[in-house]
C-alpha positions in Angstrom: -4.7 -5.2 48.3 -2.4 -2.2 48.1 -1.1 -1.5 44.6 1.4 1.1 43.5 0.1 3.6 41.0 2.4 5.0 38.4 0.8 8.1 36.6 2.3 8.8 33.2 1.3 10.9 30.2 1.5 8.3 27.5 1.5 4.5 27.9 2.4 2.1 25.1 1.4 -1.5 25.5 3.7 -3.7 23.5 7.2 -3.0 22.1 6.6 -4.1 18.5 7.3 -2.0 15.3 4.1 0.0 15.6 4.6 1.2 19.2 8.3 1.7 18.9 7.9 3.8 15.8 5.2 5.8 17.5 7.2 6.4 20.6 10.3 7.6 18.7 8.2 9.9 16.5 6.3 11.2 19.5 9.4 11.8 21.7 11.3 13.6 18.9 8.4 15.8 18.1 7.8 16.8 21.7 11.5 17.4 22.3 11.6 19.7 19.3 8.7 21.6 20.7 10.3 21.8 24.2 7.5 19.8 25.8 8.3 17.4 28.6 6.0 14.4 29.0 6.4 11.0 30.7 6.3 8.3 28.1 6.3 4.6 29.1 6.4 1.4 27.1 5.7 -2.0 28.7 6.6 -5.3 27.0 5.5 -8.7 28.2 8.6 -10.5 26.9 11.7 -10.6 29.1 13.5 -8.7 26.3 12.4 -6.8 23.3 12.1 -9.0 20.3 11.5 -12.1 22.3 7.9 -12.6 21.2 8.3 -11.1 17.7 8.0 -13.4 14.7 7.6 -12.5 11.0 8.8 -13.8 7.6 9.9 -11.2 6.7 10.2 -9.1 3.5 9.9 -5.5 4.6 8.7 -2.5 2.6 10.9 0.3 4.0 8.4 3.1 3.1 7.3 3.8 6.6 10.8 3.2 8.0 12.1 5.9 5.6 9.4 8.3 7.0 10.7 7.6 10.5 14.4 7.8 9.6 15.4 9.0 6.2 18.9 7.8 7.0 17.8 4.4 8.2 20.6 2.6 6.3 23.4 4.7 7.6 22.0 4.5 11.1 22.6 0.7 10.9 19.1 -0.7 10.7 19.7 -4.4 10.5 18.7 -6.0 7.2 19.5 -9.5 5.9 19.6 -8.6 2.2 18.0 -6.6 -0.6 15.5 -8.5 -2.7 17.2 -9.4 -5.9 15.3 -12.3 -7.3 11.7 -13.6 -6.8 9.7 -16.6 -8.0 6.2 -17.9 -7.4 5.3 -21.6 -7.7 2.1 -23.7 -7.6 3.0 -27.0 -5.9 1.6 -30.4 -6.6 2.5 -33.4 -4.5 5.5 -34.5 -6.5 6.3 -31.6 -8.7 5.8 -27.9 -9.1 5.0 -25.2 -11.7 6.7 -21.9 -11.8 4.4 -19.0 -12.7 5.6 -17.1 -15.8 5.0 -13.8 -14.1 5.0 -12.7 -10.5 1.5 -11.5 -9.4 1.5 -7.7 -8.7 0.9 -8.0 -5.0 4.0 -10.3 -4.6 6.5 -8.1 -6.4 9.2 -7.3 -4.0 12.0 -5.6 -5.9 13.2 -2.6 -4.0 12.3 -4.2 -0.6 14.5 -5.8 2.0 14.6 -9.1 3.8 14.8 -8.6 7.5 14.7 -10.4 10.8 12.0 -8.5 12.6 13.2 -9.3 16.1 16.5 -7.6 15.2 14.8 -4.6 13.7 12.7 -4.0 16.9 15.9 -4.3 19.1 17.4 -1.6 16.9 14.3 0.6 17.2 14.5 0.2 21.0 18.1 1.4 20.9 17.1 4.4 18.8 14.3 5.2 21.3 16.8 4.9 24.3 18.9 7.6 22.6 15.9 9.9 23.2 15.9 9.1 26.8 12.8 6.7 26.7 13.1 3.3 28.3 11.2 0.1 27.6 10.0 -1.8 30.7 10.8 -5.3 29.6 9.1 -8.3 31.4 6.1 -6.3 32.5 2.8 -7.6 31.1 -0.4 -5.8 31.1 -3.2 -7.9 32.6 -6.3 -5.8 33.0 -7.7 -2.6 31.6 -8.3 0.4 33.9 -11.5 2.1 32.9 -13.7 5.0 33.9 -16.9 4.1 32.1 -16.0 4.0 28.4 -12.7 5.8 29.0 -9.4 3.9 29.2 -7.3 5.3 32.0 -4.4 2.8 31.9 -3.4 -0.8 32.5 -2.9 -3.0 35.6 0.2 -5.1 35.4 0.2 -8.8 36.1 0.7 -9.9 39.7 4.0 -11.7 40.3 4.9 -14.5 42.7 1.5 -16.2 42.6 1.3 -19.9 43.6 -0.2 -22.5 41.2 -3.4 -22.4 43.2 -3.8 -18.7 42.8 -2.7 -17.7 46.3 0.0 -15.3 47.1 3.5 -16.9 47.3 6.5 -15.9 49.4 7.7 -13.5 46.7 4.2 -12.1 45.9 4.2 -8.6 44.4 0.9 -7.1 43.2 1.0 -5.6 39.7 1.1 -1.8 39.7 -1.6 0.4 38.1 -0.1 2.5 35.3 -2.5 5.4 34.5 -2.1 7.6 31.5 -3.9 10.3 29.6 -3.7 8.1 26.5 -2.9 4.3 26.1 -1.7 2.9 22.7 -2.4 -0.8 22.2 0.2 -2.3 19.9 0.2 -5.9 21.2 0.4 -7.6 17.8 -2.0 -10.3 16.6 -4.9 -11.0 18.9 -3.5 -9.0 21.8 -5.1 -10.0 25.1 -5.8 -6.4 26.4 -7.0 -5.3 22.9 -9.4 -8.3 22.9 -10.8 -7.1 26.3 -11.2 -3.5 25.0 -12.9 -4.5 21.7 -15.4 -6.7 23.6 -16.1 -4.2 26.4 -16.7 -1.2 24.2 -18.1 -3.2 21.2 -15.4 -2.0 18.8 -15.6 -4.8 16.3 -15.6 -3.7 12.7 -18.1 -4.8 10.1 -16.4 -8.2 9.9 -14.9 -10.3 12.7 -11.2 -10.8 12.5 -10.0 -14.0 10.9 -6.5 -15.5 11.2 -3.8 -17.8 9.8 -1.2 -19.5 11.9 2.3 -19.0 10.5 5.0 -21.6 11.3 8.6 -20.6 10.7 12.1 -22.1 10.8 15.5 -20.6 10.1 18.1 -23.0 8.5 21.7 -22.7 7.7 22.4 -24.2 4.3 25.6 -25.3 2.5 27.4 -22.4 1.0 26.1 -21.3 -2.4 22.8 -23.3 -2.1 20.4 -20.3 -2.0 21.5 -16.7 -2.5 20.8 -13.9 -0.1 18.0 -11.8 -1.5 16.2 -14.5 -3.3 12.4 -14.8 -2.5 10.2 -17.7 -3.3 6.5 -18.0 -2.5 4.3 -21.0 -3.2 0.6 -22.0 -3.1 -1.1 -25.3 -3.6 0.0 -28.6 -2.1 -0.3 -29.7 0.7 -3.4 -27.5 1.1 -6.6 -28.6 -0.7 -8.2 -26.3 -3.3 -10.7 -25.1 -0.7 -8.1 -23.9 1.8 -6.2 -20.6 2.0 -2.6 -21.3 2.7 0.9 -20.6 1.3 4.6 -20.7 2.0 7.7 -18.6 1.8 11.5 -19.1 1.4 13.7 -16.0 1.9 17.4 -16.0 1.4 19.3 -14.3 4.3 23.0 -13.5 4.9 25.4 -16.1 6.3 24.0 -18.9 4.2 20.7 -18.9 6.1 17.1 -19.1 4.9 13.8 -18.2 6.4 11.1 -20.7 5.6 7.5 -20.8 6.6 4.0 -21.9 6.0 0.8 -20.0 6.9 -2.4 -22.1 7.3 -5.8 -20.2 7.5 -7.8 -21.0 10.6 -11.1 -20.9 8.7 -10.1 -24.2 6.9 -13.2 -25.8 8.5 -11.7 -29.2 9.2 -11.5 -30.0 12.9 -8.2 -31.9 12.2 -6.6 -28.7 10.8 -3.1 -28.6 12.1 -0.9 -25.7 11.0 2.4 -27.2 12.3 1.7 -30.6 10.6 0.9 -28.7 7.4 4.2 -26.9 7.6 6.1 -30.2 8.1 4.2 -31.9 5.3 5.1 -29.0 3.0 8.8 -29.7 3.8 8.4 -33.2 2.3 7.9 -31.7 -1.1 10.9 -32.5 -3.4 11.6 -28.8 -4.1 11.8 -28.0 -0.4 13.6 -31.2 0.7 16.3 -30.7 -2.0 16.8 -27.1 -0.8 17.3 -28.0 2.8 19.3 -31.2 2.3 22.5 -31.1 4.4 21.3 -28.0 6.2 21.0 -27.2 9.9 17.9 -26.1 11.7 18.6 -23.1 13.9 15.4 -21.8 15.3 11.6 -22.3 14.9 8.4 -20.8 16.1 4.7 -20.0 15.4 2.5 -16.9 15.4 -1.0 -16.0 14.3 -1.5 -13.6 11.4 -4.6 -11.3 11.2 -5.9 -11.9 7.7 -9.3 -10.1 7.8 -7.9 -6.8 6.5 -9.8 -3.5 6.1 -13.3 -4.6 7.0 -12.1 -6.4 10.1 -10.5 -3.2 11.6 -11.9 -2.5 15.0 -12.9 1.1 15.8 -9.3 2.2 16.4 -9.6 5.2 18.8 -11.8 6.4 21.6 -11.6 8.2 24.9 -8.0 7.6 26.2 -6.9 5.0 23.7 -5.6 4.2 20.1 -5.2 0.7 18.6 -2.3 0.3 16.1 -0.6 -2.3 14.0 -1.7 -5.9 13.8 -4.0 -5.3 16.8 -5.9 -2.9 14.5 -6.1 -5.4 11.6 -3.6 -3.4 9.4 -1.7 -6.3 7.8 -2.0 -6.4 4.1 -2.6 -10.1 3.5 -2.5 -9.7 -0.3 1.2 -8.6 0.0 1.9 -10.8 3.0 3.3 -7.7 4.7 2.4 -5.9 7.9 5.6 -4.3 9.2 5.4 -1.1 7.1 1.6 -0.8 7.8 2.3 -1.2 11.6 5.0 1.4 11.5 2.9 3.9 9.6 0.0 3.4 12.0 2.4 4.3 14.8 3.5 7.4 13.1 -0.1 8.5 12.6 -0.9 7.7 16.3 2.1 9.8 17.4 0.9 12.8 15.4 -2.6 12.5 16.8 -1.2 12.4 20.4 0.9 15.5 19.8 -2.2 17.4 18.8 -4.1 16.0 21.8 -1.3 17.1 24.2 -1.3 20.6 22.6 -5.1 20.8 23.2 -5.0 18.9 26.5 -7.9 16.9 25.1 -7.8 13.1 25.1 -11.5 12.6 24.4 -12.9 10.3 21.7 -13.4 13.3 19.4 -9.8 14.3 19.8 -8.2 10.9 19.4 -10.5 10.0 16.5 -8.3 12.3 14.4 -6.2 9.2 14.1 -8.9 7.8 11.9 -8.9 11.0 9.8 -5.1 10.8 9.4 -5.5 7.1 8.5 -8.0 7.8 5.7 -5.8 10.6 4.3 -2.7 8.4 4.2 -1.2 5.9 1.7 -1.9 3.3 4.3 -5.7 3.6 3.8 -5.2 3.6 0.0 -3.2 0.4 0.1 -5.6 -1.5 2.4 -8.8 -0.2 0.8 -7.7 -1.4 -2.6 -7.7 -5.0 -1.3 -10.6 -4.6 1.1 -12.3 -7.8 0.0 -9.2 -9.7 -0.9 -9.3 -12.4 1.8 -13.1 -12.8 1.5 -12.8 -13.8 -2.1 -11.0 -17.0 -1.2 -14.2 -18.3 0.4 -15.1 -19.4 -3.1 -12.0 -21.6 -3.3 -8.3 -20.9 -3.5 -7.9 -20.8 -7.3 -11.2 -19.1 -8.2 -10.7 -16.7 -5.3 -7.2 -15.9 -6.5 -8.4 -15.1 -10.0 -11.2 -12.8 -8.8 -9.0 -11.1 -6.2 -6.3 -10.5 -8.9 -8.9 -8.9 -11.2 -10.2 -6.8 -8.3 -6.7 -5.6 -7.5 -6.1 -4.5 -11.1 -9.4 -2.7 -11.1 -8.7 -0.9 -7.8 -11.1 -2.9 -5.7 -14.9 -3.6 -6.0 -17.7 -2.5 -3.8 -18.1 -0.1 -0.9 -19.6 -2.7 1.4 -17.8 -5.6 3.0 -18.3 -9.2 1.9 -19.5 -11.0 5.0 -17.3 -13.6 6.8 -17.7 -15.6 10.0 -15.1 -15.9 12.8 -12.8 -18.8 12.3 -14.2 -20.9 15.1 -17.7 -20.6 13.7 -16.5 -22.2 10.5 -15.3 -25.4 12.1 -17.2 -28.5 11.0 -18.2 -31.3 13.4 -16.0 -34.4 12.8 -19.1 -36.3 11.5 -19.1 -33.9 8.5 -15.3 -33.5 8.1 -13.1 -34.9 5.4 -10.5 -37.6 6.2 -7.5 -36.4 8.0 -4.2 -36.7 6.0 -1.5 -39.1 7.3 0.9 -37.3 9.5 4.5 -36.9 8.3 7.1 -39.3 9.8 8.9 -36.9 12.2 12.6 -37.7 12.6 13.4 -34.9 15.0 16.1 -33.4 12.8 14.5 -32.6 9.4 10.8 -33.1 10.1 10.4 -31.9 13.7 7.5 -32.6 16.0 5.8 -30.0 18.2 7.9 -30.6 21.3 11.1 -30.2 19.3 9.6 -27.0 17.9 9.1 -25.7 21.4 12.8 -26.5 22.2 14.0 -24.6 19.1 11.6 -21.7 20.0 13.3 -21.4 23.4 9.9 -21.4 25.1 9.9 -21.7 28.8 7.6 -20.8 31.7 8.1 -21.2 35.4 5.7 -24.0 36.3 5.3 -22.7 39.9 2.5 -20.3 38.8 -1.1 -20.6 37.7 -1.6 -21.6 34.1 -2.0 -18.5 31.9 -4.3 -20.6 29.7 -7.8 -20.6 31.3 -10.5 -23.1 30.3 -13.7 -22.0 31.9 -15.4 -25.5 31.7 -13.1 -28.5 31.3 -16.0 -30.9 31.4 -16.9 -29.8 27.9 -13.5 -31.1 26.7 -14.1 -34.7 27.9 -17.7 -34.9 26.7 -19.2 -32.6 24.2 -16.0 -31.4 22.4 -14.6 -35.0 22.3 -17.8 -36.2 20.6 -18.5 -33.3 18.3 -15.1 -32.2 17.2 -12.6 -34.8 18.5 -10.8 -32.3 20.7 -9.3 -30.1 18.0 -7.1 -28.3 20.5 -4.8 -31.3 20.4 -4.1 -30.6 16.8 -4.4 -26.9 16.1 -2.0 -25.9 18.9 1.5 -25.9 17.4 3.2 -26.5 20.8 1.3 -29.6 22.2 -0.1 -27.5 25.1 -3.4 -29.3 25.1 -3.5 -33.0 25.8 -6.4 -35.4 26.6 -5.1 -37.9 29.1 -6.6 -40.8 31.2 -8.6 -39.6 34.1 -7.9 -42.7 36.2 -11.5 -44.0 35.8 -11.6 -45.0 32.2 -12.4 -41.6 30.8 -10.4 -38.6 29.6 -9.5 -35.3 31.1 -7.7 -32.2 29.7 -4.1 -31.6 30.7 -2.7 -28.2 29.9 1.1 -28.1 29.4 1.2 -24.4 29.7 5.0 -24.3 29.9 5.1 -25.3 26.2 3.1 -22.2 25.1 4.7 -20.1 22.3 2.1 -17.3 22.6 0.6 -17.8 19.2 -3.0 -17.4 20.5 -4.4 -20.0 18.1 -6.2 -21.7 20.9 -8.0 -18.5 22.0 -9.0 -17.9 18.3 -10.1 -21.4 17.1 -11.6 -23.1 20.2 -15.1 -24.0 18.9 -16.8 -23.2 22.2 -14.7 -20.1 23.0 -14.0 -21.4 26.5 -10.2 -21.1 26.2 -8.9 -17.8 27.3 -5.3 -16.8 26.7 -3.9 -14.5 29.4 -0.4 -13.2 30.1 1.8 -15.4 32.3 3.0 -13.9 35.6 6.7 -14.7 35.0 7.1 -12.9 31.7 7.9 -16.3 30.2 7.3 -17.5 26.6 9.4 -18.0 23.5 12.7 -16.5 22.8 12.4 -15.4 19.2 15.5 -13.2 19.0 17.1 -14.0 15.7 13.9 -15.6 14.3 
């Protein structure tokens, strides 16, 4: 097969906050030095921001390093944080904490719609003459031994059976001196790279699945700039989970719930947990008379410092959520992603000056990381998430003391990958009763898919690969009760009649919202999430 080859100097995979910040910083620095280099960014969504989802309260510290005049430049923000509250929820009532825990203090920060922020960053990048190639998904790594030399794009026009269709176009090979992986949570190429080069850190990555909705409320109901976080019900005391409510402009609120994927129960259902949380009187009273505008779901890398993969090597750097840089204790990862991009850009400038893209050259990224405020912030809470293995409330107390003391221990507390924690259904607790979905206030998963704008061309191979579907109808059904039917927030996986009295797996891949929960939590690790050939998926602009 003949493939076009596009040689460039620097290739960014993913147009999220980390890579866009890196590309802007890199382009400005090179232009100031009079150095001409070919910089390319590829983005799997049809438009920048389409696959971006976050709460989000944003710490502008890294944004101010990128643009000291970010406000006057028009960076879109929803509101300044003016008021914040933290609650412990019980099934019928709630208790407001008398003080806000230090990690959840947000005064001086801003509420933002991250998809709008990355569109603005793209526009700032275009002013520097750098374009983002939207709708181009990286499918395979190009390697020379242990050296990354670029990325092969996904083939287009492929028939459902894998053969070349009438409009078939083979994906081009983009080669580069250095490739920066900023694909977000559980990026597919980053996963390949970590596995191939054995880059996993001392701990595996663990995740939560965050489910989000944006509502428009009656005027005066909830002020822009108000921030509420909660813990407790509907999660049990052994589960790590929590919610947010953020007041935005135009009488809108961002609401969401994050459920940890190490919750152990095979019936664990992040979307159902979110909708059950909405039945709490405090939440129901807030949303009464409101209008649901958009919804979606995305995984969150919760492992923190000790789950960081080796983040640089010959021809590559890993940044942002792909590099486990989210600070779960603060529920924030935008500023950490942007800072990692700035550090990557500075490392690349030096590599270009020395014409050296070896591992020893690009590992200066790690040196910069350890000398930065980013390292200080993450290292202080290096065992934060691990503490909650002892239970939510005890873990919260211990982690709070640890934070105040500046962190304990120079070695990681061990954790297992999420799928390794899942109990067989014979040992599981009873599954809670599902909420009564009404399609308007409590929405089921298919309605969520509609509000996410998710769509894929069905005349293509499924981008969700199951290497042995016989396991689904036999072993998995018996041992775990087919948990994919529950943990997927988009009803992608469905066990249906096989016509002979048994069951078979049906994959509704057109529903997929690209959260990656299936790839993470499948107990047999036989589900592989890959990029679709049509650049389909959710449309999260404005979410």
